[in-house]
OpenMM code with the backbone's topology and positions (N, CA, C; nanometers):
from openmm import Vec3, app, unit

residues = "MET HIS ASP ILE ARG CYS LEU THR GLY SER GLY ALA ALA ALA TYR PRO VAL ASN THR TYR PHE PHE ASP VAL PRO ALA LEU VAL HIS GLN VAL CYS ASP VAL LEU GLU ASN PRO LYS ALA HIS LEU PRO LEU ARG ARG ARG ALA ARG ALA LYS VAL ALA GLN ARG TYR ASP LEU ARG SER ARG CYS LEU PRO ARG LEU VAL GLU LEU VAL LEU ALA PRO THR ALA ARG MET ARG ALA HIS SER THR PRO ASP ARG ASN THR CYS LEU ARG ASN".split()
positions = [
    Vec3(2.9306, 1.5528, 1.5923),
    Vec3(2.7937, 1.5106, 1.6114),
    Vec3(2.7012, 1.5980, 1.5260),
    Vec3(2.6022, 1.5354, 1.4625),
    Vec3(2.5070, 1.6081, 1.3792),
    Vec3(2.3898, 1.6533, 1.4650),
    Vec3(2.3293, 1.7620, 1.4245),
    Vec3(2.2085, 1.8043, 1.4938),
    Vec3(2.1101, 1.8562, 1.3914),
    Vec3(1.9972, 1.9059, 1.4374),
    Vec3(1.8933, 1.9491, 1.3441),
    Vec3(1.8909, 2.0996, 1.3246),
    Vec3(2.0023, 2.1683, 1.3484),
    Vec3(2.0051, 2.3133, 1.3258),
    Vec3(1.9729, 2.3472, 1.1813),
    Vec3(2.0091, 2.2586, 1.0880),
    Vec3(1.9814, 2.2869, 0.9470),
    Vec3(1.8310, 2.2973, 0.9225),
    Vec3(1.7485, 2.2347, 1.0038),
    Vec3(1.6040, 2.2412, 0.9863),
    Vec3(1.5422, 2.3635, 1.0528),
    Vec3(1.6082, 2.4126, 1.1565),
    Vec3(1.5444, 2.5176, 1.2345),
    Vec3(1.6166, 2.6510, 1.2283),
    Vec3(1.7275, 2.6581, 1.1588),
    Vec3(1.8013, 2.7829, 1.1464),
    Vec3(1.9149, 2.7906, 1.2456),
    Vec3(2.0126, 2.8724, 1.2146),
    Vec3(2.1281, 2.8847, 1.3027),
    Vec3(2.0872, 2.9479, 1.4345),
    Vec3(2.1564, 2.9093, 1.5394),
    Vec3(2.1283, 2.9643, 1.6699),
    Vec3(2.0112, 2.8997, 1.7406),
    Vec3(1.9452, 2.8076, 1.6740),
    Vec3(1.8309, 2.7419, 1.7349),
    Vec3(1.8766, 2.6326, 1.8298),
    Vec3(1.7968, 2.6100, 1.9318),
    Vec3(1.8241, 2.4936, 2.0167),
    Vec3(1.8056, 2.3715, 1.9292),
    Vec3(1.8961, 2.2784, 1.9393),
    Vec3(1.8880, 2.1610, 1.8542),
    Vec3(1.9068, 2.0357, 1.9369),
    Vec3(1.8518, 1.9290, 1.8879),
    Vec3(1.8663, 1.8006, 1.9539),
    Vec3(1.9715, 1.7205, 1.8778),
    Vec3(2.0744, 1.6712, 1.9445),
    Vec3(2.1784, 1.5961, 1.8743),
    Vec3(2.1253, 1.4643, 1.8189),
    Vec3(2.1225, 1.4536, 1.6878),
    Vec3(2.0637, 1.3382, 1.6209),
    Vec3(2.1416, 1.2104, 1.6490),
    Vec3(2.2731, 1.2143, 1.6386),
    Vec3(2.3515, 1.0924, 1.6609),
    Vec3(2.3231, 1.0317, 1.7965),
    Vec3(2.3152, 1.1123, 1.8985),
    Vec3(2.2926, 1.0613, 2.0331),
    Vec3(2.1544, 0.9996, 2.0451),
    Vec3(2.0511, 1.0729, 2.0055),
    Vec3(1.9154, 1.0263, 2.0277),
    Vec3(1.8710, 0.9215, 1.9270),
    Vec3(1.9225, 0.9252, 1.8083),
    Vec3(1.8796, 0.8298, 1.7063),
    Vec3(1.9290, 0.6896, 1.7376),
    Vec3(2.0521, 0.6791, 1.7821),
    Vec3(2.1108, 0.5475, 1.8072),
    Vec3(2.1029, 0.5042, 1.9539),
    Vec3(2.0601, 0.5922, 2.0423),
    Vec3(2.0495, 0.5613, 2.1847),
    Vec3(1.9022, 0.5670, 2.2236),
    Vec3(1.8383, 0.4520, 2.2214),
    Vec3(1.6942, 0.4468, 2.2442),
    Vec3(1.6539, 0.5050, 2.3795),
    Vec3(1.7209, 0.4726, 2.4901),
    Vec3(1.6808, 0.5345, 2.6173),
    Vec3(1.6918, 0.6877, 2.6136),
    Vec3(1.7952, 0.7408, 2.5504),
    Vec3(1.8096, 0.8866, 2.5405),
    Vec3(1.6976, 0.9463, 2.4552),
    Vec3(1.6608, 0.8776, 2.3474),
    Vec3(1.5510, 0.9238, 2.2613),
    Vec3(1.4206, 0.9250, 2.3401),
    Vec3(1.3949, 0.8188, 2.4144),
    Vec3(1.2739, 0.8112, 2.4965),
    Vec3(1.2726, 0.9249, 2.5989),
    Vec3(1.3861, 0.9494, 2.6613),
    Vec3(1.3960, 1.0584, 2.7590),
    Vec3(1.3653, 1.1930, 2.6936),
    Vec3(1.4212, 1.2160, 2.5751),
    Vec3(1.3990, 1.3436, 2.5059),
    Vec3(1.2531, 1.3585, 2.4661),
    Vec3(1.1928, 1.2535, 2.4141),
    Vec3(1.0518, 1.2590, 2.3744),
    Vec3(0.9645, 1.2878, 2.4962),
    Vec3(0.9924, 1.2198, 2.6056),
    Vec3(0.9157, 1.2445, 2.7286),
    Vec3(0.9318, 1.3887, 2.7751),
    Vec3(1.0531, 1.4414, 2.7662),
    Vec3(1.0773, 1.5799, 2.8071),
    Vec3(0.9985, 1.6769, 2.7206),
    Vec3(0.9972, 1.6520, 2.5910),
    Vec3(0.9231, 1.7396, 2.5001),
    Vec3(0.7735, 1.7335, 2.5309),
    Vec3(0.7228, 1.6130, 2.5569),
    Vec3(0.5799, 1.5986, 2.5851),
    Vec3(0.5419, 1.6551, 2.7221),
    Vec3(0.6321, 1.6443, 2.8186),
    Vec3(0.6030, 1.6949, 2.9527),
    Vec3(0.6236, 1.8457, 2.9648),
    Vec3(0.7070, 1.9038, 2.8793),
    Vec3(0.7387, 2.0475, 2.8849),
    Vec3(0.7223, 2.1126, 2.7481),
    Vec3(0.6023, 2.1109, 2.6921),
    Vec3(0.5845, 2.1632, 2.5560),
    Vec3(0.6215, 2.3109, 2.5416),
    Vec3(0.5983, 2.3910, 2.6451),
    Vec3(0.6308, 2.5337, 2.6357),
    Vec3(0.7803, 2.5569, 2.6227),
    Vec3(0.8614, 2.4718, 2.6837),
    Vec3(1.0068, 2.4872, 2.6754),
    Vec3(1.0581, 2.4634, 2.5331),
    Vec3(0.9820, 2.3889, 2.4541),
    Vec3(1.0251, 2.3552, 2.3184),
    Vec3(0.9468, 2.4328, 2.2120),
    Vec3(0.8635, 2.5237, 2.2544),
    Vec3(0.7790, 2.5997, 2.1623),
    Vec3(0.8582, 2.6787, 2.0570),
    Vec3(0.9660, 2.7492, 2.0925),
    Vec3(1.0398, 2.8227, 1.9887),
    Vec3(1.0956, 2.7316, 1.8789),
    Vec3(1.1457, 2.6160, 1.9170),
    Vec3(1.1981, 2.5212, 1.8184),
    Vec3(1.0855, 2.4685, 1.7306),
    Vec3(0.9726, 2.4361, 1.7919),
    Vec3(0.8572, 2.3879, 1.7147),
    Vec3(0.8103, 2.4924, 1.6150),
    Vec3(0.8053, 2.6182, 1.6575),
    Vec3(0.7592, 2.7248, 1.5669),
    Vec3(0.8528, 2.7420, 1.4488),
    Vec3(0.9836, 2.7402, 1.4750),
    Vec3(1.0803, 2.7542, 1.3651),
    Vec3(1.0748, 2.6351, 1.2706),
    Vec3(1.0607, 2.5159, 1.3265),
    Vec3(1.0526, 2.3965, 1.2429),
    Vec3(0.9271, 2.4006, 1.1562),
    Vec3(0.8149, 2.4405, 1.2138),
    Vec3(0.6901, 2.4489, 1.1371),
    Vec3(0.7003, 2.5524, 1.0262),
    Vec3(0.7592, 2.6660, 1.0555),
    Vec3(0.7759, 2.7703, 0.9541),
    Vec3(0.8643, 2.7224, 0.8401),
    Vec3(0.9705, 2.6507, 0.8726),
    Vec3(1.0613, 2.6000, 0.7698),
    Vec3(0.9912, 2.4985, 0.6797),
    Vec3(0.9132, 2.4094, 0.7389),
    Vec3(0.8394, 2.3098, 0.6604),
    Vec3(0.7354, 2.3788, 0.5727),
    Vec3(0.6637, 2.4751, 0.6283),
    Vec3(0.5634, 2.5478, 0.5500),
    Vec3(0.6279, 2.6214, 0.4336),
    Vec3(0.7466, 2.6768, 0.4560),
    Vec3(0.8167, 2.7486, 0.3502),
    Vec3(0.8623, 2.6529, 0.2396),
    Vec3(0.9174, 2.5410, 0.2777),
    Vec3(0.9732, 2.4480, 0.1788),
    Vec3(0.8679, 2.3651, 0.1062),
    Vec3(0.7556, 2.3372, 0.1716),
    Vec3(0.6588, 2.2438, 0.1159),
    Vec3(0.5198, 2.3028, 0.1000),
    Vec3(0.5085, 2.4334, 0.0857),
    Vec3(0.3792, 2.4971, 0.0652),
    Vec3(0.3157, 2.4430, -0.0619),
    Vec3(0.1906, 2.4008, -0.0526),
    Vec3(0.1228, 2.3385, -0.1659),
    Vec3(0.1099, 2.4328, -0.2851),
    Vec3(0.0611, 2.5520, -0.2617),
    Vec3(0.0321, 2.6421, -0.3743),
    Vec3(0.1561, 2.7052, -0.4368),
    Vec3(0.2531, 2.7401, -0.3554),
    Vec3(0.3687, 2.8112, -0.4114),
    Vec3(0.4841, 2.7196, -0.4489),
    Vec3(0.4911, 2.5984, -0.3923),
    Vec3(0.6064, 2.5117, -0.4187),
    Vec3(0.5672, 2.3767, -0.4783),
    Vec3(0.4891, 2.3001, -0.4043),
    Vec3(0.4652, 2.1608, -0.4425),
    Vec3(0.3769, 2.1457, -0.5672),
    Vec3(0.2653, 2.2138, -0.5700),
    Vec3(0.1754, 2.2006, -0.6840),
    Vec3(0.2374, 2.2506, -0.8140),
    Vec3(0.3013, 2.3690, -0.8172),
    Vec3(0.3665, 2.4107, -0.9413),
    Vec3(0.4733, 2.3109, -0.9877),
    Vec3(0.5474, 2.2544, -0.8953),
    Vec3(0.6503, 2.1565, -0.9325),
    Vec3(0.5870, 2.0289, -0.9864),
    Vec3(0.4766, 1.9849, -0.9267),
    Vec3(0.4072, 1.8663, -0.9751),
    Vec3(0.3530, 1.8889, -1.1159),
    Vec3(0.2924, 2.0033, -1.1388),
    Vec3(0.2411, 2.0353, -1.2723),
    Vec3(0.3552, 2.0370, -1.3733),
    Vec3(0.4676, 2.0952, -1.3347),
    Vec3(0.5844, 2.0985, -1.4220),
    Vec3(0.6309, 1.9572, -1.4562),
    Vec3(0.6348, 1.8700, -1.3597),
    Vec3(0.6785, 1.7323, -1.3830),
    Vec3(0.5819, 1.6574, -1.4742),
    Vec3(0.4526, 1.6822, -1.4564),
    Vec3(0.3525, 1.6140, -1.5379),
    Vec3(0.3538, 1.6663, -1.6812),
    Vec3(0.3688, 1.7963, -1.6973),
    Vec3(0.3605, 1.8554, -1.8312),
    Vec3(0.4923, 1.8520, -1.9080),
    Vec3(0.6039, 1.8344, -1.8434),
    Vec3(0.7333, 1.8361, -1.9115),
    Vec3(0.7433, 1.7323, -2.0224),
    Vec3(0.7027, 1.6073, -2.0010),
    Vec3(0.7119, 1.5112, -2.1119),
    Vec3(0.6252, 1.5500, -2.2308),
    Vec3(0.5086, 1.6076, -2.2058),
    Vec3(0.4209, 1.6519, -2.3136),
    Vec3(0.4868, 1.7631, -2.3936),
    Vec3(0.5497, 1.8575, -2.3262),
    Vec3(0.6168, 1.9682, -2.3945),
    Vec3(0.7322, 1.9161, -2.4790),
    Vec3(0.8067, 1.8186, -2.4264),
    Vec3(0.9178, 1.7611, -2.5038),
    Vec3(0.8668, 1.6876, -2.6259),
    Vec3(0.7538, 1.6183, -2.6130),
    Vec3(0.6976, 1.5451, -2.7269),
    Vec3(0.6542, 1.6434, -2.8350),
    Vec3(0.5930, 1.7525, -2.7972),
    Vec3(0.5500, 1.8523, -2.8963),
    Vec3(0.6695, 1.9141, -2.9674),
    Vec3(0.7759, 1.9389, -2.8949),
    Vec3(0.8941, 2.0017, -2.9525),
    Vec3(0.9602, 1.9111, -3.0563),
    Vec3(0.9487, 1.7813, -3.0388),
    Vec3(1.0146, 1.6872, -3.1299),
    Vec3(0.9203, 1.6254, -3.2322),
    Vec3(0.7934, 1.6609, -3.2298),
    Vec3(0.6987, 1.6021, -3.3246),
    Vec3(0.7034, 1.6772, -3.4568),
    Vec3(0.6629, 1.6079, -3.5608),
    Vec3(0.6595, 1.6702, -3.6939),
    Vec3(0.5281, 1.7455, -3.7091),
    Vec3(0.5277, 1.8541, -3.7864),
    Vec3(0.4055, 1.9329, -3.8012),
    Vec3(0.2961, 1.8568, -3.8754),
    Vec3(0.3346, 1.7679, -3.9679),
    Vec3(0.2375, 1.6960, -4.0483),
    Vec3(0.2463, 1.5474, -4.0161),
    Vec3(0.1401, 1.4899, -3.9659),
    Vec3(0.1408, 1.3491, -3.9283),
    Vec3(0.1636, 1.2590, -4.0480),
    Vec3(0.1164, 1.2985, -4.1649),
    Vec3(0.1320, 1.2151, -4.2859),
    Vec3(0.2775, 1.2043, -4.3300),
    Vec3(0.3614, 1.2999, -4.2925),
    Vec3(0.5027, 1.2937, -4.3254),
    Vec3(0.5645, 1.1678, -4.2669),
    Vec3(0.5267, 1.1330, -4.1464),
    Vec3(0.5786, 1.0126, -4.0827),
    Vec3(0.5340, 0.8873, -4.1559),
    Vec3(0.4115, 0.8885, -4.2056),
    Vec3(0.3591, 0.7699, -4.2736),
    Vec3(0.4252, 0.7487, -4.4093),
    Vec3(0.4669, 0.8536, -4.4759),
    Vec3(0.5277, 0.8416, -4.6090),
    Vec3(0.6726, 0.7938, -4.6014),
    Vec3(0.7424, 0.8188, -4.4924),
    Vec3(0.8843, 0.7819, -4.4819),
    Vec3(0.8976, 0.6427, -4.4422),
] * unit.nanometer
topology = app.Topology()
chain = topology.addChain("A")
for resn in residues:
    res = topology.addResidue(resn, chain)
    for name in ("N", "CA", "C"):
        topology.addAtom(name, app.Element.getBySymbol(name[0]), res)
């Protein structure tokens, strides 16, 4: 059975994905339990939030990667362009 330990770190309380994902009554029960007892699930929520913030931080991760993706084609075009535009016209 798979669980979400990979998202929250080893040793974390985890919810078995196979059981709750494919068993709607069990999923509803788990969601209700989380909503009715938020303090009991606080450590898992904190670890999950920290992991998401680490992986998807705008300034340190996402924005630099987006800039890299946008500028990469431009850098490749410059690397393969000829220094003199008229050279292309003469050939």
